[in-house]
All heavy atoms as TSV, in Angstrom:
chain	resi	resn	atom	element	x	y	z
A	1	MET	N	N	6.523	89.739	121.792
A	1	MET	CA	C	7.851	89.253	121.551
A	1	MET	C	C	8.788	90.410	121.995
A	1	MET	O	O	8.490	91.630	121.648
A	1	MET	CB	C	8.210	89.014	120.198
A	1	MET	CG	C	7.618	87.710	119.741
A	1	MET	SD	S	8.213	87.205	118.074
A	1	MET	CE	C	7.846	85.631	117.971
A	2	GLY	N	N	9.999	90.154	122.615
A	2	GLY	CA	C	10.870	91.203	123.034
A	2	GLY	C	C	11.889	91.477	121.958
A	2	GLY	O	O	11.975	90.848	120.824
A	3	SER	N	N	12.563	92.514	122.175
A	3	SER	CA	C	13.581	92.975	121.184
A	3	SER	C	C	14.777	92.046	121.298
A	3	SER	O	O	15.277	91.509	122.227
A	3	SER	CB	C	14.093	94.405	121.527
A	3	SER	OG	O	15.103	94.779	120.726
A	4	THR	N	N	15.305	91.683	119.958
A	4	THR	CA	C	16.496	90.752	119.938
A	4	THR	C	C	17.774	91.670	119.703
A	4	THR	O	O	18.743	90.974	119.494
A	4	THR	CB	C	16.268	89.844	118.753
A	4	THR	OG1	O	16.080	90.548	117.588
A	4	THR	CG2	C	15.124	88.910	118.959
A	5	GLU	N	N	17.564	92.869	119.725
A	5	GLU	CA	C	18.905	93.758	119.544
A	5	GLU	C	C	19.723	93.538	120.889
A	5	GLU	O	O	19.181	93.673	122.042
A	5	GLU	CB	C	18.483	95.095	119.291
A	5	GLU	CG	C	17.751	95.304	118.029
A	5	GLU	CD	C	17.451	96.802	117.702
A	5	GLU	OE1	O	18.170	97.626	118.232
A	5	GLU	OE2	O	16.469	97.042	117.034
A	6	HIS	N	N	21.019	93.579	120.574
A	6	HIS	CA	C	21.955	93.539	121.748
A	6	HIS	C	C	22.652	94.823	121.678
A	6	HIS	O	O	23.071	95.259	120.585
A	6	HIS	CB	C	22.927	92.418	121.654
A	6	HIS	CG	C	22.295	91.063	121.749
A	6	HIS	ND1	N	20.968	90.780	122.076
A	6	HIS	CD2	C	22.682	89.815	121.656
A	6	HIS	CE1	C	20.763	89.620	122.181
A	6	HIS	NE2	N	21.718	88.870	121.860
A	7	PRO	N	N	22.889	95.524	122.755
A	7	PRO	CA	C	23.724	96.748	122.782
A	7	PRO	C	C	25.128	96.438	122.203
A	7	PRO	O	O	25.740	95.370	122.575
A	7	PRO	CB	C	23.791	97.191	124.173
A	7	PRO	CG	C	23.438	96.022	125.067
A	7	PRO	CD	C	22.550	95.104	124.104
A	8	ILE	N	N	25.596	97.289	121.433
A	8	ILE	CA	C	26.921	97.140	120.899
A	8	ILE	C	C	27.938	97.720	121.945
A	8	ILE	O	O	27.842	98.905	122.419
A	8	ILE	CB	C	27.119	97.930	119.602
A	8	ILE	CG1	C	26.238	97.330	118.573
A	8	ILE	CG2	C	28.480	97.864	119.066
A	8	ILE	CD1	C	26.119	98.084	117.263
A	9	PRO	N	N	28.897	96.849	122.395
A	9	PRO	CA	C	29.864	97.390	123.304
A	9	PRO	C	C	30.715	98.595	122.730
A	9	PRO	O	O	31.108	98.539	121.598
A	9	PRO	CB	C	30.797	96.210	123.733
A	9	PRO	CG	C	30.591	95.208	122.641
A	9	PRO	CD	C	29.219	95.558	122.013
A	10	VAL	N	N	30.880	99.573	123.459
A	10	VAL	CA	C	31.752	100.728	123.049
A	10	VAL	C	C	33.150	100.567	123.604
A	10	VAL	O	O	33.322	100.337	124.761
A	10	VAL	CB	C	31.165	102.067	123.561
A	10	VAL	CG1	C	32.053	103.213	123.152
A	10	VAL	CG2	C	29.718	102.228	123.012
A	11	GLN	N	N	34.186	100.553	122.680
A	11	GLN	CA	C	35.479	100.403	123.039
A	11	GLN	C	C	35.972	101.817	123.345
A	11	GLN	O	O	35.844	102.738	122.722
A	11	GLN	CB	C	36.368	99.696	121.980
A	11	GLN	CG	C	35.953	98.377	121.731
A	11	GLN	CD	C	36.788	97.695	120.591
A	11	GLN	OE1	O	37.428	98.402	119.893
A	11	GLN	NE2	N	36.765	96.485	120.579
A	12	SER	N	N	36.930	101.836	124.432
A	12	SER	CA	C	37.555	103.120	124.670
A	12	SER	C	C	38.600	103.249	123.731
A	12	SER	O	O	39.174	102.235	123.092
A	12	SER	CB	C	38.100	102.986	126.143
A	12	SER	OG	O	39.042	102.085	126.237
A	13	PRO	N	N	39.088	104.607	123.420
A	13	PRO	CA	C	40.095	104.731	122.469
A	13	PRO	C	C	41.485	104.085	123.005
A	13	PRO	O	O	41.733	104.056	124.146
A	13	PRO	CB	C	40.263	106.344	122.378
A	13	PRO	CG	C	39.482	106.816	123.675
A	13	PRO	CD	C	38.524	105.683	124.062
A	14	ALA	N	N	42.310	103.725	121.961
A	14	ALA	CA	C	43.558	103.121	122.293
A	14	ALA	C	C	44.457	104.014	123.107
A	14	ALA	O	O	45.272	103.527	123.894
A	14	ALA	CB	C	44.240	102.672	120.954
A	15	CYS	N	N	44.415	105.352	122.753
A	15	CYS	CA	C	45.305	106.310	123.504
A	15	CYS	C	C	44.409	107.085	124.460
A	15	CYS	O	O	43.475	107.572	124.195
A	15	CYS	CB	C	45.997	107.266	122.473
A	15	CYS	SG	S	47.077	106.524	121.276
A	16	SER	N	N	44.951	107.056	125.720
A	16	SER	CA	C	44.229	107.879	126.683
A	16	SER	C	C	45.205	108.859	127.312
A	16	SER	O	O	46.429	108.714	127.229
A	16	SER	CB	C	43.633	106.908	127.808
A	16	SER	OG	O	44.561	106.231	128.427
A	17	ILE	N	N	44.777	109.883	127.949
A	17	ILE	CA	C	45.583	110.763	128.519
A	17	ILE	C	C	46.196	110.488	129.876
A	17	ILE	O	O	47.210	110.861	130.241
A	17	ILE	CB	C	44.837	112.180	128.613
A	17	ILE	CG1	C	44.363	112.635	127.270
A	17	ILE	CG2	C	45.657	113.187	129.423
A	17	ILE	CD1	C	43.630	113.908	127.204
A	18	VAL	N	N	45.550	109.602	130.592
A	18	VAL	CA	C	45.915	109.144	131.962
A	18	VAL	C	C	46.793	107.927	131.847
A	18	VAL	O	O	46.496	107.073	130.928
A	18	VAL	CB	C	44.833	109.026	132.924
A	18	VAL	CG1	C	44.099	110.249	133.057
A	18	VAL	CG2	C	43.742	108.032	132.433
A	19	ASN	N	N	47.629	107.742	132.750
A	19	ASN	CA	C	48.413	106.438	132.840
A	19	ASN	C	C	47.636	105.566	133.770
A	19	ASN	O	O	47.436	105.748	134.986
A	19	ASN	CB	C	49.858	106.790	133.457
A	19	ASN	CG	C	50.732	105.587	133.468
A	19	ASN	OD1	O	50.222	104.544	133.084
A	19	ASN	ND2	N	51.891	105.734	134.149
A	20	ASP	N	N	47.257	104.407	133.188
A	20	ASP	CA	C	46.355	103.397	134.006
A	20	ASP	C	C	47.356	102.390	134.520
A	20	ASP	O	O	46.728	101.406	135.100
A	20	ASP	CB	C	45.333	102.837	133.113
A	20	ASP	CG	C	45.871	101.980	131.930
A	20	ASP	OD1	O	47.125	101.865	131.799
A	20	ASP	OD2	O	45.094	101.365	131.200
A	21	GLY	N	N	48.634	102.519	134.572
A	21	GLY	CA	C	49.488	101.604	135.208
A	21	GLY	C	C	49.938	100.562	134.254
A	21	GLY	O	O	50.840	99.809	134.626
A	22	SER	N	N	49.453	100.470	132.892
A	22	SER	CA	C	50.063	99.513	132.049
A	22	SER	C	C	51.328	99.942	131.435
A	22	SER	O	O	52.106	99.218	130.891
A	22	SER	CB	C	49.007	99.321	130.924
A	22	SER	OG	O	48.794	100.594	130.146
A	23	ALA	N	N	51.660	101.193	131.568
A	23	ALA	CA	C	52.942	101.681	131.010
A	23	ALA	C	C	53.981	101.679	132.134
A	23	ALA	O	O	53.723	101.532	133.323
A	23	ALA	CB	C	52.758	103.095	130.492
A	24	ALA	N	N	55.228	101.633	131.688
A	24	ALA	CA	C	56.279	101.683	132.826
A	24	ALA	C	C	56.139	102.940	133.791
A	24	ALA	O	O	55.862	103.996	133.278
A	24	ALA	CB	C	57.706	101.788	132.090
A	25	PRO	N	N	56.212	102.587	135.012
A	25	PRO	CA	C	56.161	103.716	135.948
A	25	PRO	C	C	57.165	104.677	135.801
A	25	PRO	O	O	58.390	104.352	135.453
A	25	PRO	CB	C	56.092	103.057	137.301
A	25	PRO	CG	C	56.794	101.706	137.018
A	25	PRO	CD	C	56.527	101.345	135.636
A	26	ALA	N	N	57.038	105.871	136.148
A	26	ALA	CA	C	57.929	106.913	136.084
A	26	ALA	C	C	58.941	106.786	137.186
A	26	ALA	O	O	58.570	106.226	138.344
A	26	ALA	CB	C	57.314	108.349	136.193
A	27	PRO	N	N	60.230	107.216	136.990
A	27	PRO	CA	C	61.172	107.149	138.150
A	27	PRO	C	C	60.659	108.099	139.261
A	27	PRO	O	O	59.792	108.819	139.083
A	27	PRO	CB	C	62.466	107.634	137.508
A	27	PRO	CG	C	62.095	108.303	136.255
A	27	PRO	CD	C	60.775	107.779	135.862
A	28	ALA	N	N	61.386	108.123	140.358
A	28	ALA	CA	C	60.926	108.827	141.515
A	28	ALA	C	C	61.130	110.283	141.331
A	28	ALA	O	O	62.164	110.929	141.735
A	28	ALA	CB	C	61.760	108.424	142.711
A	29	THR	N	N	60.328	110.840	140.421
A	29	THR	CA	C	60.246	112.239	140.095
A	29	THR	C	C	59.008	112.905	140.565
A	29	THR	O	O	58.068	112.137	140.921
A	29	THR	CB	C	60.640	112.583	138.663
A	29	THR	OG1	O	59.530	111.963	137.884
A	29	THR	CG2	C	61.965	111.880	138.135
A	30	ASP	N	N	58.789	114.249	140.352
A	30	ASP	CA	C	57.661	114.852	140.780
A	30	ASP	C	C	56.513	114.719	139.759
A	30	ASP	O	O	55.415	115.111	140.028
A	30	ASP	CB	C	57.851	116.270	141.153
A	30	ASP	CG	C	58.487	117.057	139.894
A	30	ASP	OD1	O	59.024	116.352	138.908
A	30	ASP	OD2	O	58.409	118.215	139.872
A	31	SER	N	N	56.822	114.127	138.519
A	31	SER	CA	C	55.764	114.068	137.489
A	31	SER	C	C	55.572	112.668	137.066
A	31	SER	O	O	56.484	111.925	136.809
A	31	SER	CB	C	55.983	115.028	136.336
A	31	SER	OG	O	57.202	114.587	135.722
A	32	LYS	N	N	54.311	112.289	136.824
A	32	LYS	CA	C	53.949	110.976	136.241
A	32	LYS	C	C	53.684	111.202	134.780
A	32	LYS	O	O	53.264	112.227	134.402
A	32	LYS	CB	C	52.702	110.399	136.991
A	32	LYS	CG	C	53.029	109.937	138.305
A	32	LYS	CD	C	51.727	109.408	138.910
A	32	LYS	CE	C	51.882	108.100	139.464
A	32	LYS	NZ	N	50.816	107.521	140.075
A	33	PRO	N	N	53.781	110.154	134.016
A	33	PRO	CA	C	53.490	110.299	132.519
A	33	PRO	C	C	51.974	110.591	132.448
A	33	PRO	O	O	51.093	110.078	133.183
A	33	PRO	CB	C	53.699	108.901	132.003
A	33	PRO	CG	C	54.736	108.284	132.959
A	33	PRO	CD	C	54.362	108.832	134.273
A	34	LYS	N	N	51.602	111.396	131.454
A	34	LYS	CA	C	50.315	111.774	131.277
A	34	LYS	C	C	49.502	110.941	130.191
A	34	LYS	O	O	48.295	111.098	129.866
A	34	LYS	CB	C	50.264	113.297	130.922
A	34	LYS	CG	C	50.640	114.147	132.009
A	34	LYS	CD	C	50.590	115.615	131.705
A	34	LYS	CE	C	50.793	116.464	132.840
A	34	LYS	NZ	N	52.223	116.756	132.971
A	35	LYS	N	N	50.355	110.063	129.509
A	35	LYS	CA	C	49.867	109.305	128.387
A	35	LYS	C	C	50.203	107.784	128.582
A	35	LYS	O	O	51.226	107.586	129.370
A	35	LYS	CB	C	50.448	109.746	127.097
A	35	LYS	CG	C	50.183	111.207	126.752
A	35	LYS	CD	C	50.954	111.613	125.458
A	35	LYS	CE	C	50.819	113.127	125.194
A	35	LYS	NZ	N	51.552	113.472	124.043
A	36	LYS	N	N	49.717	106.986	127.823
A	36	LYS	CA	C	50.221	105.635	127.751
A	36	LYS	C	C	51.548	105.593	126.851
A	36	LYS	O	O	51.647	106.511	126.018
A	36	LYS	CB	C	49.196	104.575	127.177
A	36	LYS	CG	C	48.052	104.373	127.887
A	36	LYS	CD	C	47.123	103.393	127.218
A	36	LYS	CE	C	45.935	102.998	127.990
A	36	LYS	NZ	N	45.181	101.972	127.443
A	37	ILE	N	N	52.358	104.816	127.124
A	37	ILE	CA	C	53.624	104.771	126.453
A	37	ILE	C	C	53.483	104.545	124.867
A	37	ILE	O	O	54.302	105.090	124.146
A	37	ILE	CB	C	54.614	103.754	127.062
A	37	ILE	CG1	C	56.156	103.945	126.576
A	37	ILE	CG2	C	54.253	102.344	126.721
A	37	ILE	CD1	C	57.144	103.319	127.401
A	38	CYS	N	N	52.403	103.881	124.532
A	38	CYS	CA	C	52.172	103.655	123.201
A	38	CYS	C	C	51.811	104.949	122.421
A	38	CYS	O	O	51.928	105.012	121.131
A	38	CYS	CB	C	51.122	102.550	122.906
A	38	CYS	SG	S	49.545	103.097	123.486
A	39	CYS	N	N	51.354	105.951	123.119
A	39	CYS	CA	C	50.832	107.104	122.509
A	39	CYS	C	C	51.826	108.351	122.761
A	39	CYS	O	O	51.551	109.360	122.154
A	39	CYS	CB	C	49.516	107.433	123.055
A	39	CYS	SG	S	48.182	106.171	122.909
A	40	ALA	N	N	52.845	108.048	123.449
A	40	ALA	CA	C	53.831	109.213	123.656
A	40	ALA	C	C	54.774	109.211	122.533
A	40	ALA	O	O	55.104	108.210	121.926
A	40	ALA	CB	C	54.576	108.898	125.058
A	41	CYS	N	N	55.245	110.420	122.147
A	41	CYS	CA	C	56.304	110.602	121.216
A	41	CYS	C	C	55.961	109.971	119.841
A	41	CYS	O	O	56.723	109.213	119.257
A	41	CYS	CB	C	57.659	110.163	121.639
A	41	CYS	SG	S	58.081	110.871	123.267
A	42	PRO	N	N	54.782	110.300	119.189
A	42	PRO	CA	C	54.388	109.622	117.982
A	42	PRO	C	C	55.464	109.981	116.782
A	42	PRO	O	O	55.703	109.089	115.927
A	42	PRO	CB	C	53.021	110.133	117.637
A	42	PRO	CG	C	52.943	111.510	118.365
A	42	PRO	CD	C	53.815	111.284	119.662
A	43	ASP	N	N	56.009	111.196	116.841
A	43	ASP	CA	C	56.877	111.554	115.682
A	43	ASP	C	C	58.183	110.731	115.687
A	43	ASP	O	O	58.601	110.048	114.720
A	43	ASP	CB	C	57.336	113.029	115.776
A	43	ASP	CG	C	56.147	113.831	115.458
A	43	ASP	OD1	O	55.145	113.327	114.876
A	43	ASP	OD2	O	56.018	115.072	115.907
A	44	THR	N	N	58.796	110.523	116.838
A	44	THR	CA	C	60.096	109.801	116.919
A	44	THR	C	C	59.780	108.344	116.752
A	44	THR	O	O	60.602	107.566	116.272
A	44	THR	CB	C	60.764	110.107	118.176
A	44	THR	OG1	O	60.044	109.783	119.332
A	44	THR	CG2	C	61.411	111.442	118.301
A	45	LYS	N	N	58.570	107.835	117.296
A	45	LYS	CA	C	58.241	106.445	117.196
A	45	LYS	C	C	58.039	106.112	115.664
A	45	LYS	O	O	58.493	105.079	115.233
A	45	LYS	CB	C	56.877	106.222	117.899
A	45	LYS	CG	C	56.434	104.740	117.842
A	45	LYS	CD	C	55.083	104.576	118.635
A	45	LYS	CE	C	54.647	103.127	118.503
A	45	LYS	NZ	N	53.491	102.972	119.271
A	46	ARG	N	N	57.434	106.992	114.830
A	46	ARG	CA	C	57.193	106.779	113.501
A	46	ARG	C	C	58.591	106.633	112.726
A	46	ARG	O	O	58.703	105.749	111.915
A	46	ARG	CB	C	56.299	107.782	112.874
A	46	ARG	CG	C	56.114	107.500	111.370
A	46	ARG	CD	C	55.151	108.618	110.814
A	46	ARG	NE	N	55.551	110.047	111.190
A	46	ARG	CZ	C	56.614	110.694	110.617
A	46	ARG	NH1	N	57.310	110.210	109.720
A	46	ARG	NH2	N	56.843	112.007	111.029
A	47	LEU	N	N	59.412	107.652	113.044
A	47	LEU	CA	C	60.786	107.569	112.363
A	47	LEU	C	C	61.562	106.292	112.761
A	47	LEU	O	O	62.199	105.731	111.897
A	47	LEU	CB	C	61.573	108.862	112.772
A	47	LEU	CG	C	61.001	110.094	112.193
A	47	LEU	CD1	C	61.720	111.370	112.824
A	47	LEU	CD2	C	61.163	110.122	110.689
A	48	ARG	N	N	61.537	105.935	114.029
A	48	ARG	CA	C	62.205	104.831	114.479
A	48	ARG	C	C	61.684	103.565	113.782
A	48	ARG	O	O	62.499	102.741	113.299
A	48	ARG	CB	C	62.076	104.670	116.001
A	48	ARG	CG	C	62.628	103.334	116.603
A	48	ARG	CD	C	62.067	102.981	117.835
A	48	ARG	NE	N	60.624	102.570	117.622
A	48	ARG	CZ	C	59.833	102.149	118.683
A	48	ARG	NH1	N	60.214	102.231	119.849
A	48	ARG	NH2	N	58.659	101.959	118.414
A	49	ASP	N	N	60.337	103.448	113.764
A	49	ASP	CA	C	59.804	102.217	113.191
A	49	ASP	C	C	60.103	102.052	111.761
A	49	ASP	O	O	60.338	100.964	111.170
A	49	ASP	CB	C	58.227	102.205	113.391
A	49	ASP	CG	C	58.020	101.999	114.882
A	49	ASP	OD1	O	58.868	101.617	115.665
A	49	ASP	OD2	O	56.723	102.144	115.246
A	50	GLU	N	N	59.875	103.194	110.924
A	50	GLU	CA	C	60.181	103.150	109.537
A	50	GLU	C	C	61.574	102.817	109.141
A	50	GLU	O	O	61.913	102.044	108.411
A	50	GLU	CB	C	59.826	104.512	108.890
A	50	GLU	CG	C	58.435	104.850	108.796
A	50	GLU	CD	C	58.132	106.244	108.269
A	50	GLU	OE1	O	59.059	107.056	107.821
A	50	GLU	OE2	O	56.915	106.584	108.196
A	51	CYS	N	N	62.576	103.371	109.964
A	51	CYS	CA	C	63.984	103.152	109.847
A	51	CYS	C	C	64.247	101.554	110.079
A	51	CYS	O	O	64.981	100.945	109.326
A	51	CYS	CB	C	64.863	103.929	110.836
A	51	CYS	SG	S	66.535	103.605	110.546
A	52	ILE	N	N	63.618	100.995	111.140
A	52	ILE	CA	C	63.829	99.676	111.389
A	52	ILE	C	C	63.287	98.695	110.354
A	52	ILE	O	O	63.944	97.722	109.911
A	52	ILE	CB	C	63.366	99.234	112.793
A	52	ILE	CG1	C	64.060	99.897	113.906
A	52	ILE	CG2	C	63.310	97.711	113.012
A	52	ILE	CD1	C	63.440	99.819	115.230
A	53	VAL	N	N	62.196	99.081	109.773
A	53	VAL	CA	C	61.558	98.288	108.734
A	53	VAL	C	C	62.502	98.277	107.533
A	53	VAL	O	O	62.707	97.315	106.883
A	53	VAL	CB	C	60.164	98.697	108.469
A	53	VAL	CG1	C	59.555	98.101	107.178
A	53	VAL	CG2	C	59.203	98.386	109.672
A	54	GLU	N	N	62.953	99.482	107.104
A	54	GLU	CA	C	63.694	99.610	105.916
A	54	GLU	C	C	65.213	99.231	105.951
A	54	GLU	O	O	65.718	98.763	105.085
A	54	GLU	CB	C	63.720	101.054	105.464
A	54	GLU	CG	C	62.235	101.499	105.043
A	54	GLU	CD	C	62.196	102.957	104.583
A	54	GLU	OE1	O	63.252	103.630	104.445
A	54	GLU	OE2	O	61.018	103.545	104.585
A	55	HIS	N	N	65.705	99.415	107.103
A	55	HIS	CA	C	67.229	99.288	107.314
A	55	HIS	C	C	67.598	98.274	108.326
A	55	HIS	O	O	68.912	97.929	108.455
A	55	HIS	CB	C	67.889	100.600	107.535
A	55	HIS	CG	C	67.474	101.722	106.585
A	55	HIS	ND1	N	67.892	101.679	105.161
A	55	HIS	CD2	C	66.665	102.728	106.751
A	55	HIS	CE1	C	67.469	102.710	104.641
A	55	HIS	NE2	N	66.656	103.393	105.549
A	56	GLY	N	N	66.813	97.852	109.109
A	56	GLY	CA	C	67.207	96.960	110.260
A	56	GLY	C	C	67.539	97.679	111.502
A	56	GLY	O	O	67.946	98.837	111.449
A	57	GLU	N	N	67.376	97.001	112.641
A	57	GLU	CA	C	67.524	97.724	114.008
A	57	GLU	C	C	69.004	98.197	114.158
A	57	GLU	O	O	69.195	99.239	114.726
A	57	GLU	CB	C	67.265	96.723	115.056
A	57	GLU	CG	C	67.244	97.278	116.438
A	57	GLU	CD	C	66.754	96.325	117.563
A	57	GLU	OE1	O	66.013	95.320	117.209
A	57	GLU	OE2	O	67.180	96.540	118.681
A	58	SER	N	N	69.969	97.421	113.727
A	58	SER	CA	C	71.404	97.922	113.916
A	58	SER	C	C	71.780	99.110	113.231
A	58	SER	O	O	72.679	99.911	113.661
A	58	SER	CB	C	72.380	96.805	113.447
A	58	SER	OG	O	72.151	96.503	112.172
A	59	ALA	N	N	71.038	99.581	112.086
A	59	ALA	CA	C	71.377	100.843	111.453
A	59	ALA	C	C	70.577	101.992	112.056
A	59	ALA	O	O	70.668	103.097	111.392
A	59	ALA	CB	C	71.036	100.525	110.036
A	60	CYS	N	N	69.658	101.752	112.969
A	60	CYS	CA	C	68.731	102.869	113.388
A	60	CYS	C	C	68.962	103.257	114.758
A	60	CYS	O	O	68.081	103.831	115.476
A	60	CYS	CB	C	67.420	102.241	113.170
A	60	CYS	SG	S	66.929	101.938	111.470
A	61	THR	N	N	70.126	103.035	115.406
A	61	THR	CA	C	70.453	103.416	116.761
A	61	THR	C	C	70.156	104.922	116.966
A	61	THR	O	O	69.752	105.219	118.120
A	61	THR	CB	C	71.873	103.102	117.180
A	61	THR	OG1	O	72.796	103.746	116.322
A	61	THR	CG2	C	72.008	101.627	117.211
A	62	LYS	N	N	70.354	105.779	116.057
A	62	LYS	CA	C	70.180	107.239	116.240
A	62	LYS	C	C	68.655	107.496	116.593
A	62	LYS	O	O	68.385	108.167	117.422
A	62	LYS	CB	C	70.555	107.976	114.898
A	62	LYS	CG	C	70.140	109.241	114.865
A	62	LYS	CD	C	70.532	109.950	113.446
A	62	LYS	CE	C	69.841	111.287	113.223
A	62	LYS	NZ	N	70.159	111.772	111.820
A	63	TRP	N	N	67.797	106.851	115.770
A	63	TRP	CA	C	66.328	107.085	115.945
A	63	TRP	C	C	65.828	106.289	117.222
A	63	TRP	O	O	64.853	106.767	117.846
A	63	TRP	CB	C	65.550	106.606	114.708
A	63	TRP	CG	C	65.961	107.315	113.540
A	63	TRP	CD1	C	66.588	106.913	112.375
A	63	TRP	CD2	C	65.722	108.786	113.161
A	63	TRP	NE1	N	66.776	107.953	111.551
A	63	TRP	CE2	C	66.284	109.160	112.068
A	63	TRP	CE3	C	65.173	109.816	114.086
A	63	TRP	CZ2	C	66.201	110.413	111.582
A	63	TRP	CZ3	C	65.188	111.067	113.493
A	63	TRP	CH2	C	65.669	111.362	112.294
A	64	ILE	N	N	66.368	105.201	117.467
A	64	ILE	CA	C	66.031	104.467	118.673
A	64	ILE	C	C	66.383	105.237	119.940
A	64	ILE	O	O	65.511	105.422	120.876
A	64	ILE	CB	C	66.689	103.018	118.733
A	64	ILE	CG1	C	66.072	102.236	117.603
A	64	ILE	CG2	C	66.472	102.431	120.137
A	64	ILE	CD1	C	66.943	100.868	117.345
A	65	GLU	N	N	67.470	105.772	119.948
A	65	GLU	CA	C	67.918	106.624	121.196
A	65	GLU	C	C	67.110	107.945	121.155
A	65	GLU	O	O	66.775	108.385	122.339
A	65	GLU	CB	C	69.491	106.900	121.078
A	65	GLU	CG	C	70.313	105.723	121.317
A	65	GLU	CD	C	69.935	105.063	122.625
A	65	GLU	OE1	O	69.811	105.640	123.668
A	65	GLU	OE2	O	69.858	103.765	122.607
A	66	ALA	N	N	66.847	108.567	120.074
A	66	ALA	CA	C	66.029	109.761	120.053
A	66	ALA	C	C	64.664	109.410	120.664
A	66	ALA	O	O	64.159	110.302	121.475
A	66	ALA	CB	C	65.930	110.278	118.687
A	67	HIS	N	N	64.140	108.287	120.273
A	67	HIS	CA	C	62.670	107.978	120.806
A	67	HIS	C	C	62.774	107.709	122.271
A	67	HIS	O	O	61.923	108.098	123.046
A	67	HIS	CB	C	62.241	106.761	120.032
A	67	HIS	CG	C	60.704	106.388	120.537
A	67	HIS	ND1	N	59.806	107.171	120.339
A	67	HIS	CD2	C	60.176	105.149	121.038
A	67	HIS	CE1	C	58.680	106.688	120.783
A	67	HIS	NE2	N	58.937	105.457	121.093
A	68	LYS	N	N	63.873	106.932	122.716
A	68	LYS	CA	C	64.037	106.787	124.209
A	68	LYS	C	C	64.189	108.049	125.034
A	68	LYS	O	O	63.572	108.240	125.993
A	68	LYS	CB	C	65.354	105.843	124.544
A	68	LYS	CG	C	65.029	104.446	124.192
A	68	LYS	CD	C	66.339	103.592	124.439
A	68	LYS	CE	C	66.264	102.262	124.047
A	68	LYS	NZ	N	67.453	101.486	124.467
A	69	ARG	N	N	64.933	109.056	124.419
A	69	ARG	CA	C	65.111	110.325	125.053
A	69	ARG	C	C	63.692	111.022	125.194
A	69	ARG	O	O	63.439	111.717	126.206
A	69	ARG	CB	C	66.074	111.233	124.271
A	69	ARG	CG	C	67.579	110.989	124.531
A	69	ARG	CD	C	68.445	112.017	124.115
A	69	ARG	NE	N	68.344	112.297	122.526
A	69	ARG	CZ	C	68.899	111.570	121.654
A	69	ARG	NH1	N	69.657	110.621	121.911
A	69	ARG	NH2	N	68.682	111.875	120.302
A	70	CYS	N	N	63.002	110.974	124.106
A	70	CYS	CA	C	61.609	111.560	124.232
A	70	CYS	C	C	60.768	110.964	125.216
A	70	CYS	O	O	60.092	111.633	125.990
A	70	CYS	CB	C	60.961	111.435	122.797
A	70	CYS	SG	S	59.403	112.183	122.639
A	71	LEU	N	N	60.739	109.642	125.267
A	71	LEU	CA	C	60.002	108.964	126.337
A	71	LEU	C	C	60.341	109.213	127.675
A	71	LEU	O	O	59.532	109.424	128.529
A	71	LEU	CB	C	60.004	107.497	126.105
A	71	LEU	CG	C	59.413	106.860	124.812
A	71	LEU	CD1	C	59.704	105.340	124.665
A	71	LEU	CD2	C	57.879	107.087	124.834
A	72	ARG	N	N	61.686	109.360	127.912
A	72	ARG	CA	C	62.167	109.812	129.271
A	72	ARG	C	C	61.699	111.138	129.626
A	72	ARG	O	O	61.364	111.489	130.758
A	72	ARG	CB	C	63.650	109.684	129.347
A	72	ARG	CG	C	64.246	108.257	129.283
A	72	ARG	CD	C	65.697	108.207	129.446
A	72	ARG	NE	N	66.161	106.795	129.217
A	72	ARG	CZ	C	66.900	106.477	128.270
A	72	ARG	NH1	N	67.386	107.473	127.322
A	72	ARG	NH2	N	67.347	105.309	128.073
A	73	ALA	N	N	61.726	112.056	128.528
A	73	ALA	CA	C	61.219	113.485	128.832
A	73	ALA	C	C	59.750	113.398	129.190
A	73	ALA	O	O	59.177	114.404	129.925
A	73	ALA	CB	C	61.506	114.331	127.576
A	74	GLU	N	N	59.054	112.358	128.745
A	74	GLU	CA	C	57.595	112.400	129.037
A	74	GLU	C	C	57.319	111.649	130.416
A	74	GLU	O	O	56.210	111.650	130.769
A	74	GLU	CB	C	56.880	111.530	127.978
A	74	GLU	CG	C	56.737	112.259	126.569
A	74	GLU	CD	C	55.710	113.289	126.619
A	74	GLU	OE1	O	54.759	113.255	127.334
A	74	GLU	OE2	O	55.866	114.258	125.783
A	75	GLY	N	N	58.412	111.224	131.030
A	75	GLY	CA	C	58.357	110.691	132.366
A	75	GLY	C	C	58.396	109.071	132.449
A	75	GLY	O	O	58.097	108.505	133.570
A	76	PHE	N	N	58.642	108.492	131.267
A	76	PHE	CA	C	58.686	106.930	131.372
A	76	PHE	C	C	60.109	106.537	131.614
A	76	PHE	O	O	61.084	107.225	131.246
A	76	PHE	CB	C	58.211	106.478	129.878
A	76	PHE	CG	C	56.861	106.675	129.542
A	76	PHE	CD1	C	56.375	107.685	128.748
A	76	PHE	CD2	C	55.875	105.837	130.090
A	76	PHE	CE1	C	55.200	108.016	128.533
A	76	PHE	CE2	C	54.568	106.114	129.798
A	76	PHE	CZ	C	54.207	107.064	129.059
A	77	ASN	N	N	60.214	105.390	132.286
A	77	ASN	CA	C	61.502	104.882	132.710
A	77	ASN	C	C	61.858	103.795	131.648
A	77	ASN	O	O	61.488	102.648	131.779
A	77	ASN	CB	C	61.345	104.171	134.089
A	77	ASN	CG	C	62.750	103.695	134.536
A	77	ASN	OD1	O	63.754	104.098	133.983
A	77	ASN	ND2	N	62.645	102.824	135.595
A	78	VAL	N	N	62.535	104.286	130.636
A	78	VAL	CA	C	63.029	103.241	129.539
A	78	VAL	C	C	64.502	103.250	129.422
A	78	VAL	O	O	65.179	104.200	129.735
A	78	VAL	CB	C	62.323	103.621	128.140
A	78	VAL	CG1	C	60.929	103.302	128.229
A	78	VAL	CG2	C	62.594	105.009	127.737
């Protein structure tokens, strides 16, 4: 009888260092994003998300804009 074990598929990590094209492409500059957009700027993302959950989107424009500035600095077109 043969083995009935099946190999367990290995999932790649959610955050990778290279841009696989799933993130917004960078504007015509000399640098491309080095991360996926979901993994860029975790600090401003966390603050933005917490503010929106607690106070609503209209009260959090300061954090939303700060996160957008951070993403642009990372090379994303947002």
